[in-house]
N, C-alpha and C positions, 0 to 999 in steps of 0.2 A: 538474539539471546534465546537459548533453549528453554522452553517452558518447563521441561522436566526437571530443571535445576531447582525449581522452587515449588513444584506441584507434582504429587505422586500418590499412588494408591497405598493404603495401609491395611493390615489385617490384625487379627488378635495376636499373632506371633510377633509383630514388630511395632504394635501401637505404643507399648511402654517406652521403647527406645526412640521412635521417630516422632512421637507426640509428647508424651509426658516428660521425658528427660530433655528432649530438644527444646521444649517450651521454657526451660529454665534459662536458656541463653537467647532464644529467638521466639517471638510469638508464633503460634501455630493455629491456623483456622482449619477446623475439621468439618468437612461436608459429608453428612450422612445422606445417602441417596439410594435410589432403586431404578432399575432399568425400565420398569413399568410406569414410573412417575413422570407425567408430562411437565409439571413445574420444575422438576429436577433437571430436565433437559434444557429448560430455559435458563436456569440459574448457573449450571455448571460452566458454560463458556464464559459467563461474566466473571465468575470467580477465578477461572484460569487466566483470563486476560488481566485481571487485577494483580494476580501473583506475578505476572510478567512485568506489568507496569511498575510495580512497587520494587522490583529488582532485588528481592531478598529481604525486604523490611519485615515480611512475614512469610511463613511457609504454608502451603495448602495441602492438607492431607485428605484423601477421599476414601470413604468407607461405603462399600456396597452392602446394604443391610441384609439382602437376601443371602449373601455368602457369609456375613458376619453378624447374624441375628443376636447372638449372645453378647457380643461387643456393644451393639447398639442398645440392647436392653440394659446393660450394665451402666451405660452413660445416660440413661433416662430418655432415650429417644422413643417417642410415641407416634410420630408422624414424619413424613419426609416431604420436601427436604427439611432437615434440621441442620443448622450451622452453629458450631460452638467455637469460641475463641479461648485458647488455652495460653496461660502465662504462668511461669513459675510452678509448673506441674499441676495447675488447677484450672477448671473452666471459669472464666470471669465474665463472659457475656455471650450473647448468641441471639438467634432468631429462627423462626420457622416460616416456611413458605418462601416462594420466590420474591426477592426484594429488588428494588431498582438499584442500579449501580451507585447512585448518589447516597442512598441510605447506608449501603455497605461501607462506602468511603467515610461517611460520618461516624459509623461505629468504630472503624479503625482509628480515625483521628481522635476519638474520645479516649482511646487507650494509648495515645502518643505514637501511633503508627502512621507514618507519612511516606509518600513516594519520594524517590530521590529528586533533588532540584533539577529542573530542566536546564540543559546546557544552552550556551549562547547560540550554538549551531542549530539545535532543535528549535529554539525560539525563532531564529531567522527563517528557517524552512517553513515553520508554521505561518509566519507573517507572509511569506511568499505565496503559499497555497491560498491564503485569504485575500491576495491581491494588494496587500499593504506594502507597496514597493519601497517607499522611503524607509520604513522600519526594517524591512528585509535587507535592504542594501547596508544599512548601518550595522545591523547585527551580524550579517554574514561577513562583512569586512572585518569586524572585530574578531569573529571566529577564525578568519584566515590569518589575522595578525597574531593570534594566540598560537596557531598551528599552521605555519606557512605552507605546508604540504597537504593541507586538508582538501581533498578532491571535491567533497560534497559542497564545501563552502565556495570553492572556485566555480563549480558548475552552477551553483545557486546564483552567484553574481552574474554569470553569463546569461542565465535565464532572466534576471532582472533587466539587464541591458537589452535583451531581445524583446521583452515585453514593452520596453520604452521606445522601441523602434531603432535602437542603436545596434544595427546588425553587425557593423564592423567591430564595435566594442565587444559584442558577444563572441564573434569569431576569434578575436584576439585572445580573449579569456580562454577559449577552448584550445587555441594553438599553443598557449603557454603550459598546458597540462602535459604530464609525461605520456608517452605513446601508449602505455598499457591502460591509462585512465581514459584517453581519447577513444580507445577501442571498446570501452565498456558500454553497457546498454544505455545508461542515463545520458552520457555524453553523445552517443550515437543518435539517440532520440532527438536531442536538441539540435544537433547538426542537421538531421533530416527535416526538422521543423523549419529551420532557417532556409534550407534549400527549397522546400516546398513553397515557402512564402516568396522566395525570389522568383519562382516560376509564375506566380500570379500577380507580382507587384505592379506590373505595367498593364495588366489586362483589365477587362470589364468586370463589373461587380456581378455577383451570382444571379440577381434577377435579370440583368441584361443578357447574361449567357442563356438563362432559361428561355427568355423571350426569343432569342436567336434559334434555339433548338425547336421551339414551338413552330417557328416559320420554316426552319430547314433542319429536319431531324437527322440528315446525313452530314451535318457540319461537325467534323471530328475535332476541329480546333476548339469549338465551344464546348463540346463534350469533355474534352481533355481538361480544360481549365475548370469546368464545373466539378469534375471529379476531384480535383485537388482542393477546391473550396470545401467540398463535402468532407474530405479527409481531415482538414484542419478544423472544420466546424463540428466534429463529433460523430460523423457517420462514415468511419473508415471502411466498413464492409461494403457499402454501396460504392464508395470510391474505387475499391479494388475490383469489384464487378465491372464497373465502367471501363477501367483501364485494361482489364483482360479482354473486354468486348472490342475495344479499339485495336488491340493486338491481333485479334482474330480477323478484323476487317482490313487492316493495313499495317503490316509489320514495319514498313518503311516510313510511316508517319513520324515526322520530326526526328528522323534518324534514329528510329527505335525508341522514341521518347516515351511512349506509353510504358514500355517495360522498365525503363530507367526510373520513371516517376513511381511505378509500382514498387520497386525496390526501396525507394525513399520512404514510401508509406509504410512498408514492412518495418523499416528501422524506426520510424516515428512511433508506431504502435507498440513495437517490442517483439523480439523473435519468439518469445515463449507464449504469446497470446494465441489462444486456440483458433481464432479467425485467421491469423497470419499463417499458422501451420497448415490450415486447410487450403488457404489460397496459394501457398507455396507449392503444394501438391498439384493444384490445378495449373499453376504456371509451368511446372515441370512437364506435365502432360501436353501442354500446348507447345512447348519448345521441342518436344521429342517427335 
């Protein structure tokens, strides 16, 4: 959702229409701020995120007091940041200084302003991110039943299966998706995760691989498997460096396996990640 739909700058010229009149049908939170104000810089993104999270339950109007000094003075602003809540054309509450998100949510709730209820899908994805697999499976299955074509729910259920070690179940979930969804970044990342796990499924554990390399630094097989472990363990940049190094040493290794594994790591991390863009350029230089 576009933040600008619920968050915008106002001036003296449009304050009456966009704040005073608008607040008769929808609450408006007005942030009086200044470019030189450090607490303003802390508070502003919090307010903008809340406007997005609340999905139109209130509007956020922002006033730069250096450009609109008369407007700020007229509304009793003596310091910044000052935030005022307008309802029915009148200020009904507010605060000064940078406040924590919880305090701002409490102020909004006091005036009956609540965020939209979380959907079954969102609740399921949150449970999945927290590793609550049983709850995630139940909620995502319910979301998919509500909307049979929901790709996010289907991919989420594939992730649940993968995390439980049910690789075939995960692959089947992905195979059932429409081709255009299978080609999307989220599905491609999961496919790459499954493929990379397959590559190390029957191999030694990371410490055993490191012990092998300590004894035999030229063991490309150990280096290859350890690189994949690193990618899956949260250090994809080192994994990419290692796979590129193997390519430089022996392009025929595992039938060009280092390059193939590197491409899977790219998919796993995501095409738009800055490390992937940088490493793709290095791969292109190596191949040319």
